[in-house]
C-alpha positions as a printed Julia matrix, in Angstrom:
423×3 Matrix{Float64}:
  11.46    6.13   31.48
   7.71    6.09   30.76
   6.25    2.66   30.5
   3.13    1.25   29.11
   0.22    1.57   31.46
  -2.62    0.13   29.4
  -3.95   -0.86   26.25
  -7.62   -0.83   25.04
  -8.92   -2.16   21.62
 -12.31   -1.98   20.04
 -14.03   -2.93   16.9
 -14.67   -0.05   14.2
 -15.43   -0.02   10.54
 -13.07    0.69    7.67
 -14.08    2.8     4.56
 -16.19   -0.17    3.26
 -18.15   -0.72    6.4
 -16.03   -3.87    7.18
 -14.99   -4.32   10.76
 -11.42   -3.61   11.82
  -9.39   -2.69   15.02
  -8.71    0.62   16.73
  -6.56    0.62   19.71
  -5.81    3.1    22.47
  -2.38    2.88   24.27
  -1.69    4.75   27.47
   1.78    5.54   29.21
   2.17    5.85   32.93
   3.19    9.61   32.32
  -0.27   10.44   30.86
   0.6    10.15   27.23
  -2.0     8.4    25.05
  -2.14    7.41   21.33
  -4.81    6.03   19.15
  -4.3     3.96   15.88
  -6.46    1.69   13.57
  -5.39   -0.85   11.0
  -6.69   -1.36    7.34
  -8.17   -4.41    5.84
  -8.12   -5.7     2.36
 -10.78   -6.85   -0.37
  -8.1    -9.18   -1.96
  -5.16  -10.73    0.12
  -2.35  -12.47   -1.49
  -2.11  -16.11   -0.5
   1.43  -15.57    0.97
   0.1   -12.7     3.47
  -0.13  -13.27    7.03
  -3.71  -14.03    8.1
  -6.37  -11.81    9.61
  -8.18  -12.99   12.58
 -12.03  -12.89   11.99
 -14.86  -14.16   14.16
 -16.41  -16.48   11.67
 -19.91  -15.86   13.04
 -22.24  -15.62   10.05
 -24.93  -13.91   12.14
 -22.77  -10.91   13.03
 -21.19   -8.66   10.03
 -21.3   -11.79    7.82
 -18.57  -13.57    9.85
 -16.12  -10.58    9.44
 -16.39   -9.26   13.05
 -13.04   -8.87   14.87
 -14.38   -9.28   18.52
 -11.89  -12.2    19.17
  -8.84   -9.92   18.08
 -10.07   -7.04   20.34
 -10.36   -9.46   23.18
  -6.96  -10.86   22.51
  -5.44   -7.42   22.77
  -7.6    -6.48   25.96
  -6.63   -9.62   27.73
  -3.61  -11.71   26.72
  -1.64   -9.22   25.0
  -2.32   -6.41   27.49
  -0.86   -8.64   30.3
   2.47   -8.8    28.46
   2.66   -5.17   27.57
   2.08   -3.54   30.9
   5.26   -2.03   32.24
   7.39   -2.28   29.0
   9.08    0.57   27.45
   7.36    1.65   24.3
  10.74    2.42   22.56
  11.73   -1.26   22.54
   9.78   -1.89   19.3
  11.81   -4.82   18.39
  11.48   -6.7    21.57
   7.73   -6.0    21.75
   7.15   -7.18   18.18
   9.18  -10.31   18.64
   7.19  -10.99   21.78
   3.91  -10.84   19.77
   5.49  -13.02   17.08
   6.63  -15.65   19.86
   3.21  -15.41   21.5
   1.3   -16.08   18.33
   3.77  -18.96   17.27
   2.66  -19.71   13.81
   4.28  -18.88   10.39
   1.18  -17.2     8.92
   0.36  -15.46   12.27
  -3.14  -17.22   12.21
  -3.19  -17.72   16.02
  -3.25  -13.95   16.79
  -4.06  -12.47   13.32
  -1.93   -9.82   11.53
  -4.54   -7.34   12.21
  -4.3    -7.78   15.91
  -0.78   -7.84   16.07
  -0.43   -4.69   13.86
  -2.93   -2.81   15.97
  -0.51   -3.35   18.88
   2.75   -2.86   17.01
   1.59    0.4    15.47
   0.14    1.58   18.89
   3.52    1.03   20.3
   5.32    2.77   17.6
   3.08    5.92   17.92
   3.71    5.79   21.69
   7.42    5.61   21.5
   7.32    8.66   19.02
   5.04   10.7    21.6
   7.3     9.73   24.53
  10.31   11.47   22.57
   7.84   14.31   21.49
   8.7    13.54   17.82
   6.33   13.17   14.91
   6.12    9.42   13.88
   8.09   10.11   10.64
  11.01   11.58   12.59
  10.99    8.91   15.31
  11.12    6.1    12.53
  13.94    7.98   10.65
  15.93    8.39   13.91
  15.27    4.88   15.15
  16.03    2.95   12.1
  18.34    5.22   10.02
  17.35    4.03    6.55
  17.43    7.47    5.07
  20.74    8.94    4.41
  20.63   12.84    4.2
  17.65   14.82    4.43
  14.09   13.33    4.72
  12.07   13.69    1.5
   8.48   13.06    0.62
   7.66   10.06   -1.57
   6.27   10.65   -5.06
   2.68    9.86   -5.08
   1.08    7.27   -7.39
  -2.65    7.95   -7.89
  -4.99    4.94   -8.67
  -7.39    7.1   -10.9
  -9.24    4.03  -12.56
  -9.99    1.16  -10.28
 -10.61   -2.25  -12.13
 -10.51   -5.89  -10.99
 -11.36   -6.5    -7.42
 -11.47   -2.67   -7.01
 -13.76   -1.72   -9.73
 -17.08   -2.77  -11.39
 -15.77   -6.12  -12.77
 -15.38   -5.05  -16.38
 -11.51   -4.33  -16.54
  -9.03   -7.16  -15.69
  -6.26   -4.88  -14.52
  -6.8    -3.75  -10.79
  -5.23   -0.26  -10.95
  -4.5     2.45  -13.46
  -2.05    4.7   -11.88
  -0.92    8.36  -12.55
   2.75    8.95  -11.35
   3.93   12.59  -11.47
   7.58   12.98  -12.15
   9.81   12.91   -9.18
  11.43   16.16   -9.96
   8.39   17.88   -8.65
   7.92   18.64   -5.13
   5.12   16.59   -3.41
   2.74   19.38   -3.27
   3.27   19.99   -7.09
   3.01   16.4    -7.98
  -0.31   16.14   -5.92
  -1.64   19.3    -8.0
  -0.87   17.45  -11.12
  -2.65   14.27   -9.99
  -5.82   16.24   -8.83
  -5.93   18.33  -12.11
  -5.78   15.28  -14.32
  -8.24   13.5   -12.18
 -10.59   16.5   -12.6
 -10.27   16.14  -16.37
 -10.75   12.52  -16.32
 -13.97   12.89  -14.63
 -15.1    15.47  -17.59
 -13.82   13.19  -20.13
 -15.98   10.17  -18.83
 -18.96   12.5   -18.46
 -18.54   13.6   -22.24
 -18.31    9.97  -23.26
 -21.56    9.28  -21.33
 -19.59    6.71  -19.16
 -20.1     5.94  -15.65
 -18.01    8.21  -13.48
 -18.78    6.83   -9.88
 -15.82    5.96   -7.91
 -14.51    2.57   -6.69
 -13.21    1.46   -3.45
  -9.92    3.27   -3.71
 -11.47    6.49   -4.97
 -10.41    6.23   -8.65
 -13.21    5.95  -11.23
 -14.95    2.73  -12.2
 -16.15    3.41  -15.51
 -18.12    1.02  -17.86
 -15.3     0.65  -20.39
 -14.62   -2.68  -22.38
 -11.1    -3.59  -22.45
  -7.77   -2.62  -20.36
  -6.61   -0.66  -23.4
  -9.76    1.44  -23.28
  -8.66    2.63  -19.89
  -5.15    3.35  -21.01
  -6.5     5.48  -24.03
  -8.77    7.47  -22.08
  -6.19    8.34  -19.54
  -3.61    9.32  -22.39
  -6.28   11.51  -23.89
  -7.16   13.09  -20.59
  -3.59   14.14  -19.94
  -3.48   15.63  -23.42
  -6.23   17.93  -22.71
  -4.17   19.42  -19.58
  -1.34   21.46  -19.3
   0.81   18.36  -18.27
   3.02   16.51  -20.83
   2.75   12.78  -20.71
   6.12   11.01  -20.4
   7.59   14.31  -19.05
   5.45   15.61  -16.35
   3.45   12.5   -15.57
   3.67    8.8   -16.35
   1.31    5.83  -16.25
   1.58    2.83  -13.93
  -0.39   -0.49  -13.86
  -1.25   -2.78  -10.88
  -2.1    -5.8   -12.94
  -3.08   -8.06  -10.02
  -2.61  -10.84  -12.45
  -3.22  -13.68   -9.78
  -7.0   -12.65   -9.97
  -7.15  -13.65  -13.69
  -4.73  -16.55  -13.69
  -6.16  -19.75  -14.85
  -3.66  -22.5   -14.35
  -0.59  -21.46  -16.13
  -2.6   -19.1   -18.39
  -3.78  -15.49  -18.07
  -7.18  -14.52  -19.39
  -7.96  -10.98  -20.06
 -10.73   -9.34  -22.2
  -8.27   -7.76  -24.58
  -7.71  -11.09  -26.25
 -10.06  -14.06  -26.97
  -7.34  -16.68  -26.15
  -5.47  -16.61  -22.78
  -1.81  -15.82  -22.65
   0.95  -18.21  -21.66
   3.56  -16.7   -19.37
   6.02  -16.04  -22.19
   3.03  -14.6   -24.48
   2.13  -12.36  -21.6
   5.82  -11.0   -21.44
   5.48  -10.31  -25.05
   2.14   -8.64  -24.44
   3.87   -6.14  -21.83
   6.6    -5.41  -24.06
   4.19   -4.42  -26.8
   2.13   -2.46  -24.14
   5.23   -0.48  -23.26
   6.13    0.11  -26.78
   2.79    1.97  -27.21
   2.21    3.57  -23.95
   5.71    3.79  -22.34
   4.58    2.41  -18.92
   6.48    3.61  -15.88
   5.63    0.54  -13.6
   4.13   -2.77  -13.62
   2.94   -4.21  -10.41
   2.15   -7.94  -10.02
   2.27   -8.7   -13.79
   2.15  -12.41  -13.03
   0.73  -14.87  -10.5
   2.39  -14.76   -7.09
   4.13  -18.18   -7.65
   4.88  -17.82  -11.4
   8.52  -17.06  -10.54
   9.67  -17.95  -14.18
   7.55  -15.28  -15.88
   8.5   -12.67  -13.28
  12.13  -13.29  -14.11
  11.66  -13.36  -17.76
   9.75  -10.0   -17.72
  12.56   -8.4   -15.47
  15.33   -9.52  -17.63
  13.51   -8.11  -20.84
  12.09   -4.91  -19.3
  13.55   -4.44  -15.79
  15.96   -1.6   -17.08
  13.32    0.55  -18.37
  10.17   -0.25  -16.4
   9.84   -0.53  -12.64
   8.68   -4.05  -11.99
   6.98   -4.19   -8.39
   6.29   -7.22   -6.31
   3.31   -7.04   -4.11
   1.49  -10.22   -4.1
   4.72  -11.97   -5.04
   6.53  -10.64   -1.97
   3.71   -9.71    0.37
   5.96   -7.75    2.68
   7.75  -11.0     3.68
  11.47  -10.93    3.96
  12.03  -14.45    2.79
  10.05  -13.97   -0.4
  11.8   -10.62   -0.92
  15.16  -12.23   -0.58
  14.25  -14.84   -3.09
  13.02  -12.11   -5.51
  16.4   -10.36   -5.24
  18.46  -13.6    -5.51
  16.39  -14.53   -8.71
  16.1   -10.96  -10.09
  12.42  -11.41  -10.33
  11.5    -7.7    -9.86
  13.09   -4.34   -9.26
  10.84   -2.89   -6.67
   8.92   -3.95   -3.63
   5.39   -2.77   -2.32
   5.47   -2.42    1.61
   2.09   -2.89    3.46
   2.55   -3.31    7.18
  -0.72   -5.39    7.62
   0.6    -8.07    5.02
   3.09   -9.02    7.68
   1.85   -7.87   11.17
   4.46   -5.85   12.79
   6.47   -2.67   12.31
   9.74   -4.34   12.93
   9.1    -6.89   10.22
   7.91   -4.06    7.76
  11.03   -2.02    8.51
  13.11   -5.06    7.91
  11.68   -5.62    4.49
  12.39   -1.88    3.62
  16.08   -2.43    4.87
  16.87   -5.52    2.84
  15.17   -3.76   -0.36
  17.41   -0.64    0.01
  20.49   -2.78    0.39
  19.68   -4.59   -2.78
  19.14   -1.2    -4.52
  15.35   -2.02   -4.95
  12.87    0.88   -5.21
  10.25    0.95   -2.31
   6.83    1.88   -2.59
   4.59    2.34    0.64
   0.86    1.28    0.21
  -2.4     1.58    1.91
  -5.01   -1.09    1.41
  -8.48   -1.03   -0.18
 -10.2    -1.19    3.32
  -8.71    2.01    4.79
  -9.44    3.98    7.89
  -8.72    7.75    8.55
  -5.4     6.54   10.36
  -2.38    8.45    8.7
   0.37    6.06   10.13
   1.33    4.69    6.71
   2.06    8.4     5.48
   4.63    9.0     8.28
   6.13    5.45    7.7
   6.61    6.19    3.99
   8.67    9.15    4.93
  10.38    7.82    7.93
  11.82    4.79    6.16
  12.49    6.67    2.79
  10.11    5.18    0.46
  10.64    6.49   -2.93
   6.88    6.27   -3.88
   3.59    6.2    -2.13
   0.31    4.75   -3.28
  -2.66    5.8    -1.3
  -5.51    5.62   -3.77
  -7.01    8.24   -5.8
  -7.1    11.84   -4.81
 -10.62   11.23   -3.62
 -12.46    9.95   -0.54
 -11.79   10.93    2.9
  -9.69    7.89    3.91
  -7.28    8.47    0.85
  -7.22   12.36    1.02
  -6.27   12.36    4.79
  -3.02   10.47    3.83
  -2.03   12.84    1.24
  -2.95   15.86    3.42
  -0.72   14.27    6.03
   2.15   14.24    3.43
   1.5    17.78    2.81
   1.93   18.7     6.48
   5.14   16.76    6.75
   6.38   18.53    3.54
   5.78   21.84    5.21
   7.42   20.87    8.41
  10.58   19.73    6.5
  10.57   22.44    3.91
   8.51   25.5     5.12
   9.93   27.77    2.49
   8.07   25.78   -0.27
   4.86   26.71    1.08
   3.11   29.16   -1.51
   6.05   28.93   -3.78
């Protein structure tokens, strides 16, 4: 059985020019793999911590040389000679070596670079694509593998935009009745038309950090209206072929127990914000609401799920941060109906898979997601397929670090269903 011969990490840049980690891992039979981990502009306060150098004279303190050195010395010593297919044992070793609840000793970025490289090496050892390896290893998919439905972030607001829109992401979600390649086509065609609409209105049509447009609109409702108008100008029917989702990222505009957005002069209480979402759904038939409240405002989450959870997907991201303990609480309290899974929020593949399993056992919907600071690594696309995520949120159909992940899903679809190509 092949074993790990060496691992070598280095500092690279993500799509925003922020340092992150790339790692090469070699097995003693000559197999080698390369992987890179993403970063984020905004991290939930319950996420595992990244390890940064903190040197203000280098990359404004954001360098990752400490993390790279940890991998190349301390962690490498513990990896050499280990079987890469023993993912759980290796990940538990990393957690034990770090020894902190929030992983601040090693950093989630450090640990994920190693964990992800080990996962890729295990797949390569068995001559399997990563998605097939994950599916076979963890058996979270019953029946044939499928490609998750894409959720395209076509207008970037909040921390991802120009600062004029409160809500962070305005999403197009094609109907799940379409094959992935058809859903991708729908998203791209509407994205083309959205650019034309913005140009016609003399609005800014440059793109934000996740590839969606960052227009100079005045309110969140303005963004919703222009998306609906855009869809009406295409051959696709809103509410039938394509739906609208929101990543509100409410923690970013929460002030104490209130929520202040530009659409109203006075801030909302939690109960008032629940009513606002109900009105929003009456007017726009929202498919999904992600992070509609602050990440510790459990009462408002529970109230919203009670009122709207049967007709709108209520997604926990900052609420849960891919943390199984917080997911278990959300399930027990009926605080949401879906979970966003981002491996770099928690630090290892084993823990990410465990979150997916807990969610599936509770009949929660799973959405796999990339981060704002992405690389051209496509691991998250294979992960989404291999664990059976129903949805995948990789940004807009724009910018290379986004497109490469959607293209990876196209390739996987062709491998799983070759007869669909050209159909």
